[in-house]
C-alpha positions as CSV (number, residue, x, y, z in Angstrom):
1,X,107.3,212.6,97.6
2,X,106.7,210.8,100.8
3,X,108.8,211.4,103.8
4,X,110.3,207.9,104.0
5,X,111.2,207.8,100.3
6,X,113.5,210.7,100.7
7,X,115.2,209.3,103.6
8,X,115.5,205.7,102.4
9,X,113.6,202.6,103.2
10,X,112.5,201.7,106.7
11,X,114.9,200.0,108.9
12,X,112.9,196.8,108.8
13,X,113.6,196.5,105.1
14,X,117.3,197.1,105.3
15,X,119.3,194.0,104.6
16,X,121.7,192.6,107.2
17,X,125.4,192.8,106.7
18,X,125.7,196.5,105.7
19,X,124.4,196.2,102.1
20,X,121.7,198.6,100.8
21,X,118.4,197.4,99.6
22,X,116.9,198.7,96.3
23,X,113.3,199.0,97.0
24,X,112.2,199.6,93.5
25,X,114.3,196.8,91.9
26,X,113.7,194.3,94.7
27,X,117.3,193.4,94.9
28,X,120.5,194.4,96.6
29,X,123.2,196.4,94.7
30,X,126.6,194.8,94.2
31,X,128.6,194.2,97.3
32,X,131.9,195.5,98.0
33,X,135.1,193.5,98.5
34,X,135.0,191.1,101.3
35,X,131.2,190.9,101.4
36,X,130.0,187.3,101.9
37,X,128.1,185.7,99.0
38,X,124.4,185.7,99.3
39,X,122.8,182.5,100.4
40,X,121.5,180.2,97.7
41,X,117.8,180.5,97.1
42,X,115.7,177.8,98.7
43,X,114.7,174.8,96.4
44,X,111.2,174.6,95.1
45,X,108.8,171.8,95.9
46,X,110.3,169.5,93.2
47,X,113.8,169.8,94.7
48,X,115.1,172.1,92.0
49,X,116.9,175.4,92.7
50,X,116.0,178.4,90.6
51,X,118.1,178.8,87.5
52,X,120.0,175.5,87.9
53,X,118.0,173.5,85.3
54,X,119.2,170.2,86.9
55,X,117.3,167.5,88.8
56,X,118.6,166.7,92.2
57,X,120.2,163.3,92.6
58,X,117.6,160.7,93.5
59,X,118.3,158.2,96.2
60,X,119.2,154.7,94.9
61,X,116.3,152.3,94.4
62,X,116.0,149.3,96.6
63,X,116.5,146.1,94.6
64,X,113.4,144.2,93.8
65,X,113.6,140.7,95.3
66,X,113.0,138.1,92.7
67,X,110.7,135.1,93.6
68,X,112.9,132.2,94.7
69,X,111.1,129.5,92.7
70,X,114.1,127.2,93.1
71,X,113.8,127.3,96.8
72,X,110.1,126.8,96.7
73,X,110.4,123.8,94.4
74,X,113.1,122.3,96.7
75,X,110.8,122.7,99.8
76,X,107.9,121.1,97.9
77,X,110.2,118.1,96.8
78,X,111.3,117.7,100.4
79,X,107.7,117.5,101.6
80,X,106.8,115.0,98.9
81,X,109.9,112.8,99.8
82,X,108.9,113.0,103.5
83,X,105.4,111.9,102.7
84,X,106.6,109.0,100.6
85,X,109.1,108.0,103.2
86,X,106.3,108.0,105.8
87,X,104.1,105.9,103.6
88,X,106.9,103.4,103.0
89,X,107.6,103.1,106.7
90,X,103.9,102.7,107.4
91,X,103.3,100.0,104.8
92,X,106.5,98.2,105.9
93,X,105.2,98.1,109.4
94,X,102.0,96.4,108.3
95,X,103.8,93.4,106.7
96,X,103.4,90.1,108.6
97,X,106.7,88.5,109.4
98,X,108.0,85.1,110.4
99,X,111.5,83.5,110.8
100,X,111.2,81.6,107.6
101,X,114.9,81.6,106.8
102,X,116.2,80.9,110.3
103,X,117.4,77.3,110.1
104,X,120.6,75.3,110.2
105,X,122.4,73.9,107.2
106,X,121.8,76.9,105.0
107,X,123.0,76.6,101.4
108,X,126.0,78.8,100.6
109,X,125.2,82.4,99.6
110,X,125.3,83.0,95.9
111,X,125.2,85.9,93.5
112,X,121.9,87.4,92.5
113,X,118.7,87.5,94.6
114,X,116.5,84.5,95.1
115,X,112.9,84.5,96.3
116,X,110.7,81.6,97.5
117,X,107.1,82.6,96.7
118,X,104.4,80.6,98.3
119,X,100.6,80.6,97.8
120,X,99.0,79.0,100.8
121,X,95.4,77.8,101.2
122,X,95.2,79.5,104.6
123,X,91.6,80.5,105.5
124,X,92.9,82.8,108.3
125,X,90.9,86.0,108.5
126,X,88.0,84.7,106.4
127,X,84.6,84.5,107.9
128,X,82.0,82.1,106.8
129,X,80.5,84.3,104.2
130,X,83.9,85.1,102.7
131,X,84.9,81.4,102.6
132,X,81.6,80.7,100.8
133,X,82.3,83.5,98.3
134,X,85.8,82.2,97.6
135,X,84.7,78.6,97.7
136,X,87.6,78.0,100.2
137,X,85.9,75.3,102.2
138,X,86.4,74.8,106.0
139,X,89.8,73.1,106.0
140,X,91.8,74.1,109.0
141,X,95.5,75.0,109.2
142,X,97.4,76.1,106.1
143,X,99.1,74.2,103.3
144,X,101.0,75.3,100.2
145,X,99.0,75.5,97.1
146,X,101.7,77.2,94.9
147,X,105.5,77.3,95.2
148,X,107.8,79.3,92.9
149,X,111.5,80.2,92.8
150,X,112.3,83.6,91.5
151,X,115.9,84.5,90.5
152,X,116.9,88.1,89.9
153,X,120.4,88.4,88.4
154,X,122.9,90.7,90.0
155,X,124.1,92.1,86.6
156,X,120.7,93.1,85.3
157,X,120.1,90.1,83.1
158,X,116.8,88.4,82.6
159,X,115.0,87.3,85.8
160,X,113.7,83.7,86.0
161,X,110.5,82.3,87.5
162,X,110.6,78.5,88.1
163,X,107.5,76.6,89.3
164,X,108.0,73.9,91.9
165,X,105.1,71.5,91.6
166,X,103.5,70.7,94.9
167,X,103.7,67.0,94.3
168,X,107.4,67.0,93.6
169,X,109.0,64.0,95.2
170,X,111.8,65.3,97.4
171,X,113.6,64.6,100.7
172,X,112.2,66.5,103.7
173,X,114.7,66.9,106.6
174,X,113.5,64.7,109.4
175,X,110.6,63.2,107.5
176,X,112.1,61.2,104.6
177,X,111.1,61.4,101.0
178,X,107.6,62.6,100.1
179,X,105.7,65.4,98.4
180,X,107.2,68.9,98.5
181,X,104.1,70.6,99.9
182,X,104.2,68.2,102.9
183,X,107.2,70.1,104.2
184,X,105.0,73.1,104.8
185,X,102.4,71.0,106.7
186,X,105.2,69.4,108.8
187,X,107.2,72.5,109.7
188,X,105.7,75.6,108.1
189,X,107.8,78.2,106.2
190,X,111.1,77.2,107.8
191,X,111.0,73.5,106.9
192,X,109.7,74.4,103.4
193,X,112.6,76.8,102.7
194,X,115.1,74.3,104.1
195,X,113.7,71.6,101.9
196,X,113.9,73.8,98.8
197,X,117.5,74.8,99.6
198,X,118.5,71.2,100.1
199,X,116.7,70.0,96.9
200,X,118.0,72.8,94.7
201,X,121.3,73.9,96.2
202,X,120.1,77.5,95.7
203,X,120.4,80.0,98.6
204,X,117.1,81.6,99.4
205,X,117.4,85.3,100.2
206,X,113.7,86.3,100.7
207,X,110.5,84.6,101.5
208,X,107.0,85.7,100.5
209,X,103.6,84.0,101.3
210,X,100.0,85.0,100.6
211,X,96.8,83.2,101.5
212,X,93.4,82.9,99.7
213,X,91.8,86.0,101.0
214,X,94.9,88.2,100.4
215,X,95.3,87.0,96.8
216,X,91.6,87.8,96.0
217,X,91.9,91.3,97.6
218,X,95.0,92.2,95.5
219,X,93.2,91.3,92.3
220,X,90.2,93.4,93.3
221,X,92.5,96.2,94.4
222,X,93.9,96.6,90.8
223,X,90.4,96.4,89.3
224,X,90.7,92.8,88.1
225,X,93.1,91.2,85.7
226,X,92.7,89.8,82.2
227,X,93.9,86.3,81.0
228,X,93.6,84.8,77.6
229,X,92.6,81.1,77.5
230,X,93.4,78.8,74.6
231,X,90.4,76.6,75.6
232,X,87.4,76.8,77.9
233,X,87.9,76.0,81.6
234,X,85.1,74.3,83.6
235,X,86.1,73.2,87.0
236,X,83.3,72.4,89.5
237,X,85.7,71.9,92.4
238,X,87.1,75.4,92.0
239,X,83.8,76.7,90.9
240,X,85.3,78.4,87.8
241,X,83.7,78.4,84.3
242,X,85.5,80.5,81.7
243,X,85.2,80.5,77.9
244,X,88.1,80.5,75.5
245,X,89.6,83.8,74.7
246,X,90.2,86.9,76.8
247,X,88.5,86.9,80.3
248,X,88.4,89.6,82.9
249,X,88.7,88.0,86.3
250,X,87.8,89.5,89.6
251,X,89.2,88.3,92.9
252,X,87.1,85.2,93.6
253,X,87.3,84.1,89.9
254,X,91.0,84.6,89.7
255,X,91.4,82.5,92.9
256,X,89.4,79.7,91.3
257,X,91.5,80.0,88.1
258,X,94.8,79.3,89.9
259,X,93.3,76.6,92.1
260,X,91.6,74.7,89.2
261,X,93.3,71.3,88.8
262,X,91.0,68.3,88.3
263,X,89.5,69.5,85.0
264,X,92.9,70.2,83.4
265,X,94.4,67.8,80.8
266,X,97.9,68.7,81.9
267,X,97.1,68.2,85.6
268,X,99.5,70.0,88.0
269,X,101.8,71.1,85.2
270,X,99.0,73.0,83.4
271,X,98.0,74.3,86.8
272,X,101.4,75.8,87.4
273,X,101.3,77.4,84.0
274,X,98.0,79.1,84.8
275,X,99.4,80.3,88.1
276,X,102.4,81.9,86.4
277,X,100.1,83.4,83.8
278,X,97.8,85.0,86.3
279,X,100.7,86.1,88.6
280,X,102.2,87.9,85.6
281,X,98.9,89.6,84.7
282,X,98.5,90.7,88.3
283,X,102.0,92.2,88.5
284,X,101.7,93.8,85.1
285,X,98.4,95.5,86.2
286,X,99.8,96.5,89.6
287,X,102.9,98.2,88.0
288,X,101.0,100.0,85.2
289,X,100.5,103.8,85.2
290,X,96.7,103.2,85.6
291,X,97.4,101.8,89.1
292,X,100.5,103.7,90.2
293,X,99.0,107.1,89.3
294,X,95.6,106.3,90.7
295,X,95.5,106.7,94.5
296,X,92.2,104.9,94.7
297,X,93.9,101.8,93.4
298,X,97.5,102.3,94.6
299,X,96.6,102.7,98.3
300,X,94.3,99.7,98.5
301,X,96.9,97.7,96.7
302,X,99.7,98.7,99.1
303,X,97.5,98.3,102.1
304,X,96.3,94.9,100.9
305,X,99.9,93.7,100.2
306,X,101.0,94.9,103.7
307,X,98.1,93.2,105.4
308,X,98.2,89.9,103.5
309,X,101.9,89.2,102.7
310,X,103.9,87.1,105.1
311,X,107.6,87.6,104.7
312,X,110.8,86.7,106.5
313,X,112.0,88.8,109.4
314,X,114.7,90.4,107.3
315,X,112.4,91.4,104.4
316,X,110.9,94.9,103.9
317,X,108.5,96.6,101.5
318,X,111.3,97.8,99.3
319,X,112.4,94.2,98.7
320,X,108.9,93.6,97.5
321,X,109.1,96.6,95.2
322,X,112.2,95.2,93.4
323,X,110.5,91.8,93.2
324,X,107.5,93.5,91.5
325,X,109.9,95.1,89.0
326,X,111.4,91.7,88.1
327,X,108.0,90.1,87.9
328,X,106.9,92.9,85.6
329,X,109.8,92.2,83.3
330,X,108.8,88.5,83.3
331,X,105.2,89.3,82.5
332,X,106.3,91.5,79.5
333,X,108.4,88.6,78.0
334,X,111.7,90.0,79.2
335,X,112.4,87.1,81.5
336,X,112.3,83.3,81.8
337,X,109.3,81.3,83.1
338,X,109.3,77.6,83.3
339,X,109.0,74.6,85.6
340,X,111.5,72.2,87.1
341,X,112.5,69.5,84.5
342,X,110.7,66.3,85.3
343,X,111.3,62.7,84.4
344,X,107.8,61.4,84.9
345,X,105.3,60.3,87.6
346,X,105.7,57.9,90.4
347,X,104.2,56.8,93.7
348,X,105.1,57.7,97.3
349,X,105.1,55.3,100.2
350,X,101.4,55.8,100.6
351,X,100.6,55.0,97.0
352,X,100.0,58.7,96.1
353,X,101.0,60.1,92.7
354,X,104.1,62.2,92.7
355,X,106.2,64.1,90.2
356,X,109.8,62.9,89.8
357,X,112.4,65.5,88.7
358,X,114.9,64.9,86.0
359,X,117.9,64.9,88.3
360,X,120.5,65.8,85.7
361,X,118.6,68.5,83.9
362,X,117.2,69.9,87.2
363,X,120.7,70.0,88.6
364,X,122.0,72.0,85.6
365,X,119.1,74.5,85.9
366,X,119.7,75.1,89.6
367,X,123.5,75.3,89.1
368,X,123.0,78.0,86.5
369,X,120.9,79.9,89.1
370,X,123.4,79.4,91.8
371,X,126.2,80.7,89.5
372,X,124.0,83.7,88.5
373,X,124.1,82.7,84.9
374,X,121.4,82.4,82.2
375,X,119.5,79.1,82.2
376,X,120.4,77.1,79.1
377,X,117.7,77.2,76.5
378,X,117.6,73.4,76.2
379,X,116.5,73.1,79.8
380,X,113.5,75.3,79.2
381,X,111.9,72.8,76.8
382,X,109.7,70.3,78.6
């Protein structure tokens, strides 16, 4: 027996607090009363205490943030709206403007919206090669080649497109009675709008004018338009030769088509019919998905419209948008297209041929427009 086993374990192995240490069993004997409980054993690496059999409570997990797709879509929509607004403002700033409706003696304001659309033979902006391509000649100044009145009802009814023949015999303020297109030559858009208001009694809300070059550019911008002819057209003066049936027209050919006059059996009346037909085809193509969803057509169209349209000082690009919608309805057969009722032909003071309106029927037509009512069917039959 060793010396230290007889006398107990070394001091360094004696437990603190007065308890005795059992060297052979590796544990302390039971304590007496009042003895403090032993400290709990330290947890292992996994956080468990020996003999407990339980997992320690885990800290709460941080909530996973879900992707805020709604917010992202909202931001994207705001960006798109901002871009569209910027484009609208830009194209609106490119419109050419004039004080077309700033004159005295205005007709009383009426319900609905009325446009005076003018196609002029202006060569402004056309160089010699372009005039030759369009067969526009070298005439100076600008005269009206086409005049139309568009009525858009306030209650969502059918819009109406009425041609005003250029040779209509009307009274022009300050110039007596003569052809309607002379008003434009005498006093430009102002005198023309004043003459139309005086002759029809219809209040003009908006004015739109486009020249030779601009018209051809718009047709080319939409990739050409298609018109269906009941008979061939051969007009050397307008340099247009088209067979009967469907024809795909580019800008210069379309311009010749609406200008053709001398080879037509119906003269100026048939010419106005062709103008309405081509205008409807152009608007129908311009408002089609093939154009609106194609930036290579949409942007040249918008830029061309901004650069070539002359409007009143109070008109904006959104007014043109609603006009295009109405014209689209007309081209789809959901509107009225006609000409002013006429009584026959006559002569002006210079011996020139003029068109005389049927006063009673024309008055009824324009009164229906002024009252924002449908045009009676019997007035649409020439």
